[in-house]
Phi, psi and omega in degrees: 000135179264111183288351182257018178222139174283337189295158179235072186295343176291343177262307176225122183244121177289137182250332187208143177239146169234114180263139175221104193227146169251134177267114183254088179296330182294330181248356181056052176218160163257142174219146182158225184210160170228130174257123184251125180253138179214167179296137177309134190220156171260000177299144185280347192211139169248129180249128179242156174269138173218159171214112176059035174265150172261111182268117184269320180194162174228119182267154181060039179218160180276351181155173178207160179214132176263119185282178180296152184272125171267138184298335178261312190273344187079210186241135174285137172256109183262116183252122177280122186268145171281148181305131179078006181298145177233000178200156169219154176238123180256120174265130189204173170217152175276177173243160179301341181270008182306122185289341181265004180236138175241117179258124183243133174283160183311318181297343181270005180251172180290320184277340177067010185248330187232153175287171183215146175226137168215155178257157171217098189273334180286137002271307183236044181258353176301326182295346179276351176227356173216130170283118187197177174276096191270072180222138178294346178279352179252116181254138184222154164266161181207160172231155179214141169236122185232125179254133182232163178300154180304137178094346178254164182229142176252147173226150173230160179279074185191171176288136180268131179229088186066237179269004181253160171238143183218126173250111186270346177263143179289128181231156174287159186299330184291351179261005172279126187217150183217143171213154179209138180172198179276087189245140171235163186237143175225122178292145175250341181184191184296329185229020180217155178190181182225135170259141176195164168297148185308324182294338183253354192295315181298313181297320181293317180297321177294316185294324186260020185298337183268012185301314180297322178296323177295318180300316179296324181297316180291320181299322179298327183270317194232014173100174190293149171287125192252012188248012179080261180263156169231101178248162178237149175236119177273119184266167171298163188291354178285349182307128190281350182238169174293314179203164174225127194277036182306130186303139180074340187210089176293131171271132186226146176283144175289351181290352177269359179278078184274343180093351182228015179062016184283347182246014184281005169302335176296320177296316177301321181295309183292324175298317180300331177299341178298340173256304185259101181127298180280318180279312175241118194242146171297133182282333175223168182284346171289340179263018186307329182297335177296328173285303194276322179297315177298320184291320176297320177300312179296318177308313182292326177293322176296313180301317179299318184288324185268323187244355175103158183299324184299318179295316179298317181298320178296315183292321178294320179295316177298319180299318180294319181293321178293323177299313180300319180296315183291319181298329179297338182260359184260149172295155183306320184296339180264006179262014179256161179280315179269100193269137173277112183248022178304126179061024179235152173288131180297341174300336179297336182278000183273068174251185178285349184299306179297330181285295191277320177292321177299315178296324181293324175299313180295323177296324180290320176297316178302318180298323183285315188264348183095145185297319183298315179292323182289321176298318178297320177297312182297320179297318179292325178298313179295323178291317185294319184256017184305132179060033175235158172252129187231164178257171174301322178298322177299316179298313182297319178299315182292319179297314182295329180281319188263335184211072181304139183219151178273358181295134180288082188299321180298323178298316180297317192271323189249353180249151183287154175084182181253123180300153184293343181272012184294146171300146185241099179299138182224140179238118175294328179297327180291330176298322178291323178296318179297321177295319178295321178297321178296316180297319181295317179297333178278000175100007182267151173286147179231153180266117184235006187300332183264001186292144175269172175306318183297321178291321178296319178299317180294321178303316180291321186285342178267003178287124174257131186048061189299139174276087191298315182296319180291319177300317181292320180294319184281327189235357173057044183295326182293344181252003184295145176265003180270116188296323180293315180293317180297319179300314179298319180296316181293324176298316177294324181294322177295314180298321184270358184053048181273095189296328179301340179270355186295323175299319177294324178298311182296319179297318181297313182291337181268351183238350181239130181249012184287119187300326178304326180273320187292313188301312181296323182290313178297322178301316181292320179299324185286000182277346178232158181295318178295319179296320179299317179298317180295316182299314183292324179294314179297317184294323177303323181280324189269339193304320184298336180271357179268150173290157180307320182298317177291320179302315181300321180293312185284329174304314182294324182288323188261004182298000000 
């Protein structure tokens, strides 16, 4: 049972959706209809999830009722079915407050000329723009027809067929995605390409040039790519996540356009979701680690295969250190893989625990059984559960049957923290960075021309009592165009109260909406009275440009 859905799919389960929508930028709404198909049934009622939708009518039904609104779940739409019914059509419109839609005015885009719209359905935000059974345990195929103003283009996470979009594989509702704006396309290979605003298209095509090589790398390890095309869409900077793995069309933040491919592990991550997450999906949001832990593990394997072991070792080492830092700030109950989300928004579970602790568990299993056996297991796992939504119990049953292990799996999954037998990622390159940091602190010049983003991050994080002015003078961190490095520098600047970086801090918080960056900086600002005043002042100005998901996080921090 999915505690985050009103629907009762065990009684009536929707199999297919047909969307027919108009994008109204002038009113910041979608309006149109969705036709929901299900097996002919004698059940008296179909229950759908909604949140702040205006329901105009329901066709081929005996009646409908919109229930009371729950602050997390929204409102159930109870449709009385006619005997033997196999479909209903709901005519509806969204509201400007839809939590799964971000409407951007021209000044908030790269081109500054046209408005932009994008959706973010994960975790339970699809119900704010489509009335449907909004549970990862319910998989559906869908079609879409989307009309936009002249001169703009719409895209969906599906195969394009003329003016229609069609997803022929069953997917969970959180993977239905839509965007519209001033978009152009550039091919990257035979089955991949990138959509972006014209101002970003060249940079994006250069940055994502290795996409086909990544696809081949995963296929060699874990079997064929089953989704046809793999395209990417670069969104405006308000996007609250690094990426979203919508099938056929990954949504990506522009903050990964570093110019040197040093941040494309995000592309590897979202591509890996085509196997772990999209192909085999968590059945409930308490099982979220089945999506993200597996995906981080695959991401690192892709990075190793395409960019070499040294790069993978650095990223794995950084991931472990970031996990330890975040877990230290979390309550014990949130340090487990199978999270209790009773009476909680599933967005609360989006910490590093399901990502990095989950990947660490798989890395530990690999160490015990050997890479060759573990790769064979993973390939069989993806084949066995293809296009299904599963629970943690399903995974454990399959693992114990196909690859018995002495690792205390219950401790890993149901107890807080990282067990002492965990694999320990190590980077030889970081040892050299630490030696260079020591030499620099002693007043010597160091050679950094060949350093990657990962090495710069480690260099900053090993600074004890950092000499901020000297660091800035020698390495110009306040002016860097690399979002990861700048974020780390600004975090240190807040802690050290380094005022010369404050203009860069304010600009960053007002132009970037990625929650991974916003939450740590606002958290640090709120620790002092001066910082609280600064945080609230900046947030008042920046809030309108953040997505609802980021707003909810920062609202709670700055209250």
